[in-house]
Each structure stands twice: as C-alpha cells, then as structure tokens.
C-alpha positions as CSV (number, residue, x, y, z in Angstrom):
1,M,-68.6,14.1,20.4
2,E,-66.1,12.6,22.8
3,D,-63.9,11.4,19.8
4,V,-63.8,14.8,18.4
5,L,-62.8,16.3,21.7
6,E,-60.1,13.7,22.1
7,L,-58.7,14.5,18.6
8,E,-58.7,18.2,19.4
9,T,-57.1,17.6,22.7
10,R,-54.4,15.4,21.1
11,R,-53.7,18.1,18.5
12,K,-53.3,20.6,21.3
13,I,-51.0,18.3,23.2
14,F,-48.9,17.6,20.1
15,D,-48.6,21.4,19.5
16,I,-47.6,22.3,23.1
17,I,-45.0,19.5,23.3
18,S,-43.6,20.4,19.9
19,K,-43.0,23.9,21.2
20,N,-41.9,22.9,24.7
21,P,-40.3,19.4,24.6
22,G,-39.9,17.8,28.0
23,L,-43.1,19.0,29.6
24,H,-44.5,16.9,32.4
25,L,-48.2,15.9,32.9
26,S,-49.3,18.6,35.3
27,K,-47.6,21.4,33.2
28,I,-49.3,20.2,30.0
29,A,-52.7,20.2,31.8
30,E,-52.0,23.7,33.2
31,L,-51.0,25.1,29.9
32,L,-54.0,23.7,28.1
33,N,-56.4,24.5,30.9
34,L,-57.5,20.8,31.0
35,T,-57.6,18.3,33.8
36,I,-55.0,15.6,34.3
37,S,-57.8,13.0,33.7
38,Q,-58.4,14.5,30.3
39,I,-54.8,14.5,29.4
40,I,-53.7,11.0,30.5
41,P,-55.7,8.9,28.0
42,C,-54.5,11.2,25.1
43,L,-50.9,10.9,26.2
44,E,-51.2,7.1,26.5
45,E,-52.8,6.8,23.1
46,M,-50.2,9.0,21.5
47,E,-47.4,7.0,23.1
48,K,-49.0,3.8,21.9
49,K,-49.1,5.2,18.3
50,N,-45.4,6.2,18.6
51,I,-46.2,9.9,18.3
52,L,-44.7,10.7,21.7
53,I,-42.2,9.1,24.0
54,S,-41.9,9.6,27.8
55,V,-38.8,9.7,29.9
56,Q,-38.8,9.4,33.7
57,E,-36.5,12.2,35.1
58,S,-36.2,13.6,38.6
59,G,-39.6,12.2,39.7
60,Y,-41.4,13.5,36.6
61,K,-42.5,11.7,33.5
62,R,-41.5,14.1,30.7
63,Y,-42.9,14.0,27.2
64,Y,-41.2,14.4,23.8
65,L,-42.2,14.0,20.2
66,K,-40.8,10.8,18.7
C-alpha cells in the first residue's frame, strides 16, 4: 500500500511542479495537503531518477522539472 501512496504522491508532486515551477518544499506540502515528511522521500527519489532538479535560492530549495 505504501508504494501505491508514494507513486500517487509523486504524480501529484510532478503535476504541481509542472504547473508551478520553482516551488519550495513547504509550499508543495501546503498545496498538496501533505506533510513535509511525506514529500521529502518523493522529491529525493524524483531527483535521483532525474525527473526533478533542485536549486538553492534565497534560503529555499526550489524544485523544477528536468
């Protein structure tokens, strides 16, 4: 069940970043009504698989589609 949730969460993250490039972690969590601890593993995995990139800007790590 956890894998299914992660896949659904990743899809939601992908969709929200594609519509709003440059979002930071807390904003992604807020928009998706999820906790930061639910978002972080998904973002890390998506970066590892070269789906997303992150850029450190003004104290925030911002996410973009690769």
